[in-house]
C-alpha positions as CSV (number, residue, x, y, z in Angstrom):
1,M,8.6,-2.5,23.3
2,Q,11.9,-1.5,24.8
3,P,14.6,-3.8,23.9
4,K,16.6,-5.6,26.6
5,V,19.9,-7.4,26.1
6,F,22.4,-9.8,27.2
7,I,26.0,-9.4,26.6
8,S,27.6,-12.6,26.2
9,Y,31.5,-12.2,25.6
10,S,35.2,-13.7,26.7
11,W,37.3,-11.7,29.1
12,S,39.8,-12.2,26.3
13,S,41.9,-8.9,27.0
14,S,41.3,-5.8,29.0
15,E,41.0,-4.3,25.7
16,H,38.3,-6.3,24.5
17,Q,36.6,-6.1,27.6
18,M,36.8,-2.2,27.2
19,R,35.8,-2.3,23.9
20,V,32.7,-4.5,24.9
21,K,31.9,-2.1,27.6
22,S,31.6,0.5,25.1
23,W,29.3,-0.7,23.0
24,A,26.9,-1.5,25.9
25,E,27.0,2.1,27.1
26,Q,26.3,3.4,23.3
27,L,23.2,1.0,23.4
28,I,22.1,2.7,26.9
29,S,22.2,5.6,25.3
30,N,20.2,4.4,22.5
31,G,17.4,3.2,24.7
32,V,18.4,-0.3,24.8
33,D,18.5,-1.8,28.3
34,V,21.7,-3.8,28.5
35,I,22.7,-6.4,31.1
36,L,26.4,-7.1,31.1
37,D,28.7,-8.8,34.0
38,I,30.5,-5.9,35.0
39,Y,27.3,-4.3,36.0
40,D,25.0,-7.0,36.9
41,L,27.0,-9.8,38.3
42,K,27.7,-8.7,41.9
43,E,30.0,-10.7,44.3
44,G,28.3,-13.6,46.1
45,H,26.2,-14.1,43.0
46,D,26.4,-17.6,41.2
47,K,27.7,-16.7,37.8
48,F,26.2,-19.7,36.2
49,A,23.0,-19.4,37.4
50,F,23.1,-15.6,36.5
51,M,24.2,-16.5,32.9
52,E,21.3,-19.3,32.6
53,R,19.1,-17.1,33.7
54,M,19.6,-14.1,31.5
55,V,19.6,-16.7,28.7
56,T,16.1,-18.1,29.2
57,D,14.3,-15.1,30.5
58,K,11.7,-13.9,28.7
59,S,12.0,-10.6,29.3
60,V,15.5,-10.2,27.4
61,T,14.6,-9.8,24.0
62,H,18.1,-10.6,22.5
63,V,21.5,-12.2,23.4
64,L,24.3,-10.6,21.8
65,V,27.1,-13.2,21.3
66,I,30.4,-11.4,20.6
67,C,32.5,-13.7,19.0
68,D,36.3,-13.4,18.8
69,K,38.9,-15.9,18.7
70,R,39.1,-16.9,22.4
71,Y,35.5,-16.8,22.7
72,S,34.9,-19.8,20.0
73,E,37.5,-21.6,21.2
74,K,36.2,-21.8,24.8
75,A,32.9,-22.3,23.2
76,D,33.9,-25.4,21.2
77,G,36.2,-26.7,24.0
78,R,33.7,-26.6,26.8
79,E,36.2,-24.4,29.0
80,A,34.9,-23.1,32.1
81,G,33.1,-19.6,31.9
82,V,32.1,-19.0,28.4
83,G,31.8,-23.2,27.7
84,T,29.7,-23.5,30.3
85,E,27.6,-20.1,28.9
86,S,27.8,-21.2,25.5
87,Q,26.0,-24.6,26.5
88,I,23.4,-22.6,27.8
89,I,22.8,-20.8,24.7
90,S,23.6,-23.5,22.2
91,K,20.8,-25.5,23.9
92,E,18.4,-22.7,23.5
93,V,19.6,-22.1,19.8
94,Y,19.2,-25.8,19.1
95,D,15.8,-26.1,20.7
96,K,14.6,-23.1,19.0
97,V,16.0,-23.1,15.6
98,D,13.7,-20.3,14.3
99,Q,14.5,-17.8,17.2
100,A,16.0,-14.7,16.2
101,K,17.0,-14.0,20.3
102,F,20.5,-14.9,19.5
103,I,22.6,-12.2,17.2
104,P,26.4,-13.2,16.7
105,I,28.4,-10.2,16.7
106,V,31.6,-10.9,14.8
107,A,34.6,-8.9,16.6
108,E,37.4,-10.9,15.3
109,F,38.5,-13.0,11.8
110,S,41.0,-15.6,11.1
111,D,44.0,-14.4,8.7
112,D,42.5,-16.4,6.0
113,G,39.2,-14.1,6.6
114,K,37.1,-16.3,8.1
115,P,34.9,-14.9,11.2
116,F,35.5,-16.8,14.4
117,L,32.1,-18.5,15.3
118,P,31.4,-21.2,17.9
119,I,30.1,-24.4,16.2
120,F,26.5,-23.7,17.2
121,L,26.3,-20.2,15.4
122,Q,28.0,-20.8,12.3
123,S,24.7,-21.4,10.5
124,R,23.8,-17.9,11.6
125,I,23.2,-14.4,10.6
126,W,26.0,-12.5,12.1
127,I,27.0,-8.9,12.2
128,D,30.4,-7.5,11.8
129,F,32.1,-5.3,14.6
130,S,35.8,-6.4,13.9
131,S,37.0,-2.9,13.7
132,V,36.0,0.4,14.0
133,E,35.2,1.4,10.6
134,A,32.7,-1.5,10.6
135,V,31.0,-0.8,13.9
136,N,30.3,2.4,12.6
137,D,28.8,1.0,9.3
138,N,26.6,-1.8,11.0
139,W,25.7,0.0,14.2
140,E,22.4,0.9,12.8
141,T,21.6,-2.3,11.7
142,L,22.1,-3.8,15.5
143,V,20.0,-1.2,16.7
144,R,17.2,-1.4,14.4
145,V,17.3,-5.2,14.5
146,L,17.0,-4.7,18.5
147,Y,13.8,-2.6,18.0
148,G,12.2,-4.6,15.4
149,K,12.8,-1.9,13.1
150,P,14.7,-3.3,9.9
151,L,15.8,-1.0,7.1
152,H,14.2,-2.9,4.6
153,E,10.6,-4.0,5.5
154,K,8.9,-6.5,3.6
155,P,5.9,-4.7,2.5
156,K,2.4,-5.9,3.4
157,I,0.9,-8.5,1.1
158,G,-1.8,-6.6,-1.1
159,T,-4.7,-7.8,-3.1
160,A,-4.6,-10.1,-6.2
161,P,-4.6,-8.5,-9.5
162,L,-8.4,-8.2,-10.9
163,Y,-7.6,-10.1,-13.6
164,I,-7.0,-13.4,-11.1
165,T,-9.8,-12.5,-8.8
166,S,-12.6,-11.8,-11.5
167,N,-14.3,-14.8,-12.7
168,I,-14.0,-13.4,-16.5
169,S,-12.6,-15.9,-19.1
170,T,-12.0,-12.7,-21.8
171,P,-8.5,-11.5,-22.2
172,I,-8.0,-8.5,-20.4
173,T,-4.8,-9.7,-19.1
174,S,-3.1,-8.6,-22.4
175,A,-3.9,-5.2,-21.5
176,F,-1.6,-5.4,-18.3
177,T,1.4,-6.4,-21.1
178,K,0.2,-3.6,-23.5
179,F,-0.1,-1.1,-20.6
180,N,3.2,-1.6,-19.0
181,M,4.9,-1.6,-22.8
182,L,2.8,1.7,-23.0
183,K,4.2,2.9,-19.6
184,I,8.4,2.4,-20.8
185,A,7.2,4.3,-24.3
186,V,5.8,7.3,-22.1
187,L,8.5,7.3,-19.9
188,E,11.5,7.0,-22.2
189,D,9.4,9.3,-25.0
190,K,9.9,6.6,-27.5
191,K,9.2,7.5,-31.0
192,G,6.5,4.5,-31.3
193,L,4.5,5.6,-28.5
194,P,1.2,6.2,-30.6
195,L,1.5,2.7,-31.8
196,Y,2.0,1.5,-28.0
197,R,-0.7,3.9,-27.1
198,Q,-3.0,2.6,-30.1
199,E,-2.6,-1.4,-28.9
200,F,-3.1,-0.4,-25.7
201,I,-6.6,1.4,-26.5
202,K,-7.5,-1.3,-28.6
203,E,-7.1,-4.2,-26.0
204,C,-9.3,-2.4,-23.8
205,V,-11.9,-1.4,-26.3
206,D,-12.2,-5.2,-27.5
207,Y,-12.7,-6.4,-23.9
208,I,-15.3,-3.8,-23.3
209,D,-17.0,-4.9,-26.4
210,L,-17.1,-8.4,-25.5
211,L,-19.2,-7.9,-22.5
212,R,-21.9,-6.5,-24.6
213,T,-24.6,-9.0,-25.0
214,R,-25.3,-10.0,-28.5
215,E,-28.4,-12.0,-27.3
216,R,-31.7,-11.2,-25.0
217,P,-30.6,-11.7,-21.3
218,D,-32.4,-12.7,-18.5
219,V,-34.6,-9.7,-17.6
220,E,-35.8,-11.0,-14.4
221,N,-32.3,-11.2,-13.1
222,L,-30.8,-8.4,-15.1
223,A,-30.1,-5.8,-12.0
224,K,-27.8,-8.6,-10.8
225,K,-26.2,-9.2,-14.3
226,I,-25.7,-5.1,-14.6
227,I,-23.9,-5.5,-11.2
228,E,-21.7,-8.3,-12.2
229,D,-20.9,-6.9,-15.3
230,C,-20.1,-3.3,-13.5
231,S,-17.6,-5.2,-11.7
232,K,-15.7,-7.0,-14.4
233,L,-15.8,-3.9,-16.5
234,K,-13.9,-1.9,-13.5
235,I,-10.6,-3.9,-14.6
236,A,-11.2,-1.7,-17.9
237,R,-11.7,1.5,-16.0
238,N,-8.6,0.9,-13.9
239,Y,-6.6,0.3,-16.8
240,I,-7.7,3.1,-18.7
241,I,-7.4,5.8,-15.5
242,D,-3.9,4.3,-15.3
243,W,-3.3,5.4,-19.0
244,V,-4.5,8.7,-18.5
245,S,-3.0,9.5,-15.1
246,L,0.1,8.3,-16.7
247,E,0.2,10.4,-19.7
248,S,-1.5,13.6,-18.3
249,S,1.1,13.8,-15.6
250,V,4.5,12.6,-17.6
251,R,3.9,14.1,-21.0
252,P,0.3,16.0,-21.5
253,S,1.1,16.4,-25.0
254,D,-1.3,17.3,-28.0
255,Q,-1.0,14.0,-29.5
256,F,-2.4,12.4,-26.3
257,N,-5.2,15.1,-26.0
258,E,-6.3,13.8,-29.6
259,A,-6.1,10.2,-28.8
260,L,-8.0,10.5,-25.7
261,S,-10.7,12.7,-27.5
262,D,-10.9,9.6,-30.3
263,F,-11.2,7.3,-27.2
264,L,-13.9,9.0,-25.5
265,E,-16.0,8.8,-29.0
266,Q,-15.3,5.1,-29.0
267,L,-16.7,5.0,-25.1
268,L,-20.1,6.5,-26.7
269,S,-20.3,3.7,-29.1
270,L,-19.7,1.3,-26.5
271,K,-22.8,2.3,-24.5
272,T,-25.2,0.8,-27.0
273,A,-25.9,-2.1,-29.0
274,P,-23.2,-3.7,-31.2
275,P,-23.4,-2.5,-34.7
276,E,-24.5,-6.1,-36.3
277,L,-28.1,-6.1,-33.8
278,N,-31.0,-4.9,-35.3
279,S,-33.2,-5.4,-32.2
280,W,-32.2,-4.8,-28.8
281,S,-33.2,-2.9,-25.8
282,D,-31.1,0.0,-24.0
283,A,-31.5,-2.1,-20.7
284,W,-29.6,-4.9,-22.0
285,Y,-26.7,-2.2,-22.0
286,E,-27.2,-0.6,-19.0
287,S,-24.2,-2.0,-17.3
288,H,-21.9,-0.2,-20.3
289,A,-23.8,2.9,-20.0
290,L,-23.2,3.0,-16.4
291,F,-19.4,1.8,-17.1
292,V,-19.1,4.8,-19.6
293,Y,-20.7,7.4,-17.1
294,E,-18.4,6.2,-14.3
295,T,-15.1,6.1,-16.5
296,F,-15.7,9.6,-17.5
297,I,-16.1,11.2,-14.1
298,Y,-12.9,9.2,-13.3
299,I,-11.3,10.7,-16.4
300,V,-11.9,14.2,-15.2
301,A,-10.9,13.4,-11.8
302,S,-7.7,12.4,-13.1
303,L,-7.2,15.3,-15.1
304,L,-7.8,17.9,-12.5
305,K,-5.5,15.9,-10.1
306,S,-2.5,15.9,-12.6
307,G,-3.1,19.6,-13.4
308,A,-3.7,18.7,-17.3
309,L,-6.0,21.9,-17.4
310,K,-6.0,22.4,-21.2
311,I,-6.8,18.9,-21.9
312,L,-9.7,19.1,-19.2
313,H,-11.2,22.1,-21.0
314,D,-11.1,20.5,-24.3
315,V,-12.6,17.2,-23.1
316,L,-15.6,19.4,-21.5
317,T,-16.1,21.6,-24.5
318,S,-15.5,19.3,-27.2
319,H,-18.1,17.9,-29.2
320,Y,-18.1,14.1,-30.0
321,L,-19.3,12.4,-33.0
322,M,-22.4,10.6,-32.0
323,P,-23.1,6.7,-32.3
324,E,-24.1,5.7,-35.7
325,K,-27.3,3.8,-34.0
326,Y,-27.9,7.5,-32.6
327,K,-27.2,9.5,-35.4
328,N,-29.7,11.7,-37.3
329,S,-29.5,14.4,-40.3
330,V,-30.1,16.9,-37.4
331,D,-27.9,16.0,-34.4
332,S,-24.7,14.2,-35.3
333,F,-22.5,15.6,-32.5
334,T,-23.1,15.8,-28.9
335,D,-20.9,16.9,-25.8
336,F,-20.5,15.8,-22.3
337,K,-24.1,15.3,-21.2
338,R,-24.1,12.1,-23.0
339,F,-22.0,10.4,-20.8
340,H,-24.5,10.8,-18.3
341,A,-26.4,7.8,-17.1
342,T,-29.0,6.8,-14.1
343,S,-30.4,3.6,-13.8
344,E,-33.8,2.4,-12.2
345,I,-33.1,-1.5,-12.6
346,L,-30.6,-1.1,-9.9
347,Q,-33.1,-0.2,-7.3
348,S,-34.0,-3.7,-6.4
349,E,-30.5,-4.8,-5.7
350,L,-28.8,-1.7,-4.1
351,A,-31.6,0.5,-2.3
352,P,-32.1,-0.8,1.5
353,E,-35.3,-2.5,1.9
354,G,-38.1,-0.3,2.2
355,R,-36.7,2.7,0.7
356,R,-35.7,4.3,-2.5
357,L,-32.3,5.4,-3.5
358,Y,-32.1,8.9,-5.0
359,S,-29.3,7.5,-7.3
360,P,-28.7,4.2,-8.1
361,A,-26.0,5.1,-10.3
362,A,-24.2,7.2,-7.7
363,E,-24.3,4.4,-5.2
364,L,-22.8,2.2,-7.7
365,I,-20.0,4.3,-8.3
366,K,-19.8,4.8,-4.2
367,I,-19.4,0.9,-3.9
368,Q,-16.6,0.7,-6.7
369,S,-14.9,3.7,-5.8
370,D,-11.6,1.7,-4.4
371,R,-8.8,3.4,-6.1
372,S,-6.3,5.4,-3.3
373,D,-5.2,7.8,-5.7
374,L,-8.8,8.8,-6.6
375,P,-11.0,8.4,-3.8
376,L,-14.8,9.3,-3.6
377,S,-14.5,12.8,-2.7
378,S,-12.1,13.2,-5.7
379,L,-15.0,12.0,-7.9
380,I,-17.7,13.9,-6.3
381,E,-15.2,17.5,-6.9
382,A,-15.2,16.2,-10.8
383,D,-19.0,15.9,-10.8
384,L,-19.1,19.1,-9.5
385,L,-16.7,20.4,-12.0
386,I,-18.4,19.1,-14.9
387,F,-21.7,20.7,-13.4
388,V,-20.1,23.8,-13.5
389,M,-19.4,23.4,-17.2
390,A,-23.1,22.3,-17.7
391,L,-24.4,25.7,-16.0
392,I,-22.2,28.2,-17.9
393,K,-23.1,26.7,-21.3
394,D,-26.5,28.1,-23.0
395,D,-27.6,24.6,-24.0
396,G,-25.5,22.6,-21.2
397,W,-26.9,19.9,-18.9
398,W,-25.6,17.6,-16.3
399,Y,-27.3,16.1,-13.2
400,P,-24.7,16.0,-10.4
401,Q,-25.5,12.8,-9.0
402,L,-22.5,12.1,-6.6
403,Q,-23.5,15.0,-4.5
404,Y,-25.9,13.2,-2.7
405,Y,-22.5,11.6,-1.2
406,A,-21.1,15.0,-0.5
407,Q,-20.6,15.7,3.4
408,Y,-22.5,18.8,4.4
409,S,-19.4,20.4,5.7
410,Q,-17.0,19.1,3.3
411,D,-15.0,21.8,1.1
412,Y,-13.5,20.7,-2.2
413,P,-9.6,21.6,-2.4
414,F,-9.7,23.0,-6.2
415,F,-12.5,25.5,-5.3
416,I,-11.2,26.4,-2.2
417,R,-7.9,27.5,-3.9
418,A,-10.0,29.3,-6.6
419,I,-10.6,31.6,-3.5
420,Q,-7.2,32.9,-4.4
421,H,-6.1,34.5,-7.6
422,K,-3.7,32.1,-8.9
423,G,-6.1,28.9,-7.9
424,F,-9.0,31.0,-9.8
425,M,-6.7,31.3,-12.9
426,K,-6.6,27.3,-13.1
427,L,-10.3,27.5,-12.9
428,A,-10.3,30.0,-15.6
429,Q,-8.3,27.8,-17.9
430,I,-10.9,25.0,-17.6
431,V,-14.3,27.0,-17.8
432,G,-12.8,29.8,-20.2
433,F,-13.7,32.7,-17.5
434,S,-11.0,35.0,-16.6
435,D,-13.3,37.2,-14.9
436,A,-15.0,35.9,-11.6
437,A,-17.8,37.9,-11.6
438,L,-18.9,37.2,-15.3
439,L,-18.4,33.3,-14.1
440,R,-20.7,34.1,-11.3
441,G,-23.3,35.3,-13.2
442,A,-22.9,32.8,-16.0
443,V,-23.4,29.7,-13.1
444,E,-26.3,31.8,-11.4
445,K,-27.8,32.1,-14.9
446,G,-27.6,28.3,-15.5
447,L,-28.8,27.6,-12.2
448,V,-32.1,29.2,-13.0
449,R,-32.4,27.4,-16.7
450,L,-31.8,24.5,-15.0
451,R,-34.3,25.3,-12.4
452,V,-32.0,23.9,-9.9
453,S,-34.1,25.1,-7.0
454,E,-36.9,22.8,-7.6
455,W,-34.8,19.9,-7.7
456,S,-36.1,18.5,-4.0
457,D,-33.7,15.6,-3.9
458,F,-30.8,18.3,-3.3
459,R,-32.8,19.7,-0.3
460,F,-30.5,18.4,2.3
461,V,-27.5,19.2,0.4
462,R,-25.6,22.4,0.7
463,S,-26.4,24.7,-1.7
464,F,-24.2,24.4,-5.1
465,Q,-23.2,28.3,-4.7
466,E,-21.7,27.4,-1.3
467,M,-19.5,24.4,-2.3
468,L,-18.3,26.1,-5.5
469,K,-17.4,29.0,-3.3
470,L,-19.1,31.2,-5.8
471,D,-19.3,34.6,-3.9
472,K,-15.5,34.1,-2.8
473,L,-14.2,33.0,-5.9
474,D,-11.0,35.4,-6.7
475,T,-11.2,37.2,-3.9
476,I,-7.5,36.9,-2.5
477,K,-4.6,37.8,-4.3
């Protein structure tokens, strides 16, 4: 709304009148409609009716009260002119205590440094226009107030922290403190950084472990419990991603790389039953398996966003020690495929009535994808990158469930940029192929090996070759 102001002042002197007139002209040049007696009060008009109309007129957004010594004296003494006008203004001010329509403009100070203000305005916040310098300093403030665009706006109220809104009684809140201490250590490069990191990770792992059941759950309501537990585990997911985003962006060191690898091994151990249990069903820990799957995709997306390509390469090419319960003499290590998870149990809770979801696990990730820094599109791109790594490994496997939610015409920035040579070299750092032709061959071979053409669920999805821009990689210098 265009501001419209009425200026109330005293004809203290011709100089003061000209000063007020110059302010009015400057306001008009700034797009403010100004009502001033020398412009709008004509011969034959009732000046008191004019004053009252201007003060009470709803189309007048603000009244600027120019306060100098003479104005204050006339207002307090109820002298003619200003005295009458100030009575009208003061009535409005007192009747509408919280109104911001009336803005005192201090044009003069007393010898002891106090602003000349009428009694009815002394409790109001005023703007200093007592000198040329003060006008220059405060002009923008005045104009912003008139337009309702203050320099310092109060931010919109956000949402309560998850540890407040969640119905969890376990001590995840301590991870908040540990993360803030870790953040300071990272930003200030403190010598004790490894200790701060270790304590933070321990808080997260302890919380995740506390949510692992130690007794047989209610099987009839297992789907609801899985969703409830995944919601609780999302708190830990967010803290973990905040940590990965922080260190991979600010200080992507070898030490962090090693700590991340160790943490990923701990995640794998949290997918299954606690070590003290001798009898259990994998279904009891489906929420944790889905949490690990979701968190792994978020970690890949976070590293991709921060450009920590060497660390991302290590994450996707490393071997991880299998959890004790799954070890055998033949296979003690695994690769990233072990982070994958599916869920048929959730069909009953997540699928629309009369229909089946291609992937309840992907649907759950979609539902929980509420981070503005890593939206669903970033997760789909990360899922696609993991799939590429599975294709180019001789024994690699990954089922890219998030691609069900890829929009048909949507392209992914990382693979689009890989059409250009410098973008392809970033992809090359991750996949380990510096020759686009060799990479294309490896991907095509993997598509055949995994029989991707027989994956009927993807018949409505664009071909993976097109999503990867496979034929165009490294074709622009």
